[in-house]
C-alpha positions as CSV (number, residue, x, y, z in Angstrom):
1,X,17.5,-13.2,24.8
2,X,20.7,-12.7,23.0
3,X,21.2,-10.9,19.7
4,X,21.9,-14.1,17.9
5,X,18.8,-15.9,19.1
6,X,16.6,-12.8,18.3
7,X,18.1,-12.6,14.8
8,X,17.6,-16.4,14.3
9,X,13.9,-16.0,15.2
10,X,13.5,-13.1,12.8
11,X,15.0,-15.0,10.0
12,X,12.7,-18.0,10.7
13,X,9.7,-15.6,10.8
14,X,10.7,-13.9,7.5
15,X,11.2,-17.3,5.8
16,X,7.6,-18.3,6.8
17,X,6.2,-15.1,5.3
18,X,7.7,-15.8,1.9
19,X,5.6,-18.9,1.4
20,X,2.6,-16.8,0.5
21,X,4.3,-14.2,-1.7
22,X,2.9,-11.2,0.1
23,X,0.5,-10.2,-2.6
24,X,-3.2,-10.9,-2.5
25,X,-4.7,-12.3,-5.7
26,X,-7.7,-10.1,-5.7
27,X,-5.8,-6.8,-5.7
28,X,-5.2,-5.5,-9.2
29,X,-2.6,-2.7,-9.5
30,X,-4.3,-1.2,-12.5
31,X,-7.7,-0.9,-10.7
32,X,-6.0,0.4,-7.5
33,X,-4.0,3.0,-9.4
34,X,-7.0,4.0,-11.5
35,X,-9.2,4.4,-8.5
36,X,-6.6,6.5,-6.7
37,X,-6.2,8.7,-9.8
38,X,-9.9,9.2,-10.2
39,X,-10.2,10.0,-6.5
40,X,-7.4,12.6,-6.7
41,X,-8.9,14.1,-9.9
42,X,-12.3,14.4,-8.1
43,X,-10.6,16.2,-5.1
44,X,-8.8,18.5,-7.5
45,X,-12.0,19.4,-9.3
46,X,-13.8,20.1,-6.0
47,X,-10.9,22.2,-4.8
48,X,-10.9,24.3,-8.0
49,X,-14.7,24.9,-7.7
50,X,-14.2,26.4,-4.2
51,X,-11.2,28.4,-5.2
52,X,-12.7,30.7,-7.8
53,X,-12.2,34.4,-7.6
54,X,-15.4,36.1,-6.9
């Protein structure tokens, strides 16, 4: 397989992937970001509870 034929196959494969747009309709960035933020805040709170000076 030559470099040219491999590149042509990759271009064809990339063009087929753009038909769908790459984003799933059910994924909401606000919910995803909010959930990640809440999870990190929970982990921060748990860490500070265990890190108290005794």
